[in-house]
N, C-alpha and C positions, 0 to 999 in steps of 0.2 A: 504493500499499499504506500502510495506516495505521501509526501508532506501535505500536498494539496488536498488530501482527503482526511487530514487530522480533524478531531474534534473541534468544532468551532466554538470560540468563547463568545458568549453574548454579552452586549453591553449591560451595565448594571441598571441603568434606567433609560428612558427614552430620550432624555436630553443629552446623553452621551453621544457625541458625534464621532465619525470615523476619523476626522483629523485629530480629535483629542486621544482616540485610542492609538493612533499611529505615532505619538509622542514617545511611546515606549517601545523598544525593540523586543526586550525580554522583561517578563516580570515572573516572580515566584510567589506562590501563595502557600502559607503554611507548610513550608518545606522542612522535613526532617530527614536525617540520614544517620545510618548506623554502619559499623563495621562489627559484625557480629552482635554482641551485647552492648558494645560501646556507643552510646548516643552521641554522635559527633556534631550534628547540626540540629537546632532546636527552634522550630517554628519560625523560619526566616521567610519574611515577605519584603520583597524589595523590587522596584521598578527601575530598569536600566534604559536610559534614553538612547535613542537612535543617533548614530553619527556623533557620539560623545565618548570620551574615555572615562571609565569608572575604575578606581583604585580600590581593592580590597586590602585593608591593613589590619594588623593585630599581632599579638605575640605568637610564637611558635605553638602549634598544636591546638589553634583556636578554631580551626575548621575552614580556613581560607581556600586552600587547594580543594578540599572536598566540595566547597560550594561551586567553584567554577566547573569542576568535573561533573556535577550534577547538571549543569547548564547545557552539556552536549551528550549526556547519558554515558560518560566514560566511568562514572562511580560504580555503575553496575557490572563492570567488567572484573572487579576485584572479588574474588571468592568470599562469600559471606556478607557482602555489602548489599544494603537495600535502602530504599528511600520511600517516603510518602509525601503527599502534597502534590502540587501542580507547578510545572514550568511552562510558561507560555511563551511562544516565540511569534511574533506578530499576533496573530488572533487565534493560534493553534497550540493545543496542549501536547507537547512532545512526549508525555507519558501516557498518552490515551491508548486504548487497546488497539493493536494492530499496527501501530506506527513503527516503521523501519528505522532503527537506531543508526544504521549506516548513512541513510539519508539525512537524518538529523546532523550527523557529524560532518557531512559535506557542507551543510549550511552554517554550521558553527565550528570553525576550525580551532586548532590549538597549537601553541608553541610551549615547549617545556623548559624546565629550569636549565638543564644541561643540554648544549647543542647536540643533536643526535642525527647528523646527515647519514644516509646509508653508506657504510664505509667502502663497500666495493663498487659503488656506482660513481659516475663522472658527475661533475656539477650539473651539466645538462640533464642527465637522467635523474638526478635527485629532484629537480624541479618538475620534470615531466612524469614522474612516477604515478602520481594520483590520477593524472589525465589518462595514462595508459591503462591504468587499473579500471578506469571508468569506460574503456573501449575506444579511446581516441587513437587513431593510427595514422592520420594524415600528417605527413612530415611538415608541410607548410603551417598547418594549424598548430603543431607542437612547437615549431620554431618561433612562431609569433607569441605563443603563450609563455614560452620560456624567457624571451627577451622582455616581454612586458612585465612578467613577475619579477624578474630580477631588477628591472628598473624601478619598480614600486618599492622594492626592498633596499633601494639605494646601493645596489651591489654590481649592476651590469658594467660600468666603467672599469671596475676592478677585476672582473673575471671574463670579460667578453673575448679575450684572447686565449683563455685557459679553460674553455667549456669541457674539453675532453679529460682534464685532470681529475683525480679522485676528489670528491667533496671533502674528504677527511684531510686533505692537504692544505686546506685554507687555515687562516688563523681562527682563533676562537670567536672573535666577533664577527668574522666573515661567515663562519660556519652558522652562528645564530641567525644571521641575515639570510643565509641560504635556506634554513629551515622555515624562516617567515615566507620566503619566495615560494617555497614548496607548498605551504599552507594556502597562499593566495592564488596559486595557479588553478585550483579547482573552483575558484570564484565563490568563496564563502560570504555570508552577509555579516557574520560576527567573528571576531578573532580573539580567543581567550589566551592569555600569556601568563604563565605560572613562573614568577621570579626570572624573567628573561635576562636579567643582567647579573645575577648573583655569581656567576662564574667568569665575569668579563672584567677587564681593566678599565680605568676611568675613561680612556679614550674611546673604546668600543662601546662602553656604556653611554656615552654622549651621543653616538651614532644611532644606537638603538632608541634612545628617548627622542632624538629628532625624527626618526621613522614614525614612532608612535604618534606624535603630534600630526604628521603628514597623513597617516592612515586614517585618521578620523574624517577626513573628507569623503572617503568612500566606505568606511566600515565602522561597525560599533566595535570598540575595543574594550575589553575588561582585562585589567592587569592586577595580579597578586604581587605585592611587594613588601618587604620588610623595611625598605628604605623610605622613611617618611618625607625626606627632602625630594626624592624621585617622585612619590605620589603628588606632591605639591607642584612639581614641575610639569607634569605630563597630564594629569587628569583633571577632568571637569567636576566629577563627583566623587566622593569617597565614602566607603562603608567601613566602619569599625567593628570588628567582631571580638568577642571575648568569651572564651569557654563555650563555644558553639551558639552563642546568641548574638543577634545583631544589636549592638548597644546604640549606635548612632549612624545616620546616613544623611548626607546632604551635599550642597556644593562645597567643593574643596576649600575655596578661600574662606568661606564662613566656618566650616568645621575646624579648620586649623587655627583661625584667628580668634573665633569665639565659640568654642564647643559648648553644646548644650547639656551635656552629661558630665558629671564630676569624673567618672571613670575615663571618659574619653581625654579630659584635660590631664589627668594623671598619666596616662599612657603617652600622650604627645609631648609632655615635659620630661619624659624619662624617669618618672618615679617608680615605674615597674615595667617589665617587658623583657 
């Protein structure tokens, strides 16, 4: 079953317009998640705006990575993992009966903490891998997609003469941008990024941050980060999680400058974490 046949989410009342609904690309409703008996996420309801960057912050073990993995159904790939509640992409519940999770993951791409290019594949084949998996065989189409994706990832000028070299031969920052290009090649609508700069040096981190700001023009971006300065630099909205609960969510500038919750203020000022 395709995503187009997902369960449709009805407006809450007749005054809700389509334009109002489209302000949010993803929303979660009463989302809970477990690893076995460990209750990791507790009643998370959050609305993520389209073509904005949303940062998820909080101390280690608070559920940040679990939250974004629930947004494209990767959480369920872990043995013993389960979730309840709803995750709505546009106006469709991705957890509705009969929904193909592979289709969901094509619409909601993901970049992981550690760069993970396919080590035996060339730069070109790394970017083209998802397209080939989806049945694209035309060389012209592949060539155009590879170039376009590498350009969007700010990598084309650095690798255009080395497309046949192994992806693993690139620097760490280049490998991470290669993984971003690979995710972009299948034309997702949302890009999830789980600590994408944690293994990178400051120069590579600056390039990824510049890229995130650029990507908002075409994609909805959700980034997990331990780096509060990074969240302040790249995100429009920030969610603060603690012990699996959503403590505060709002515009990044307001949340950082005038947090509404004492727990948020304590975390931002380094009193714990």
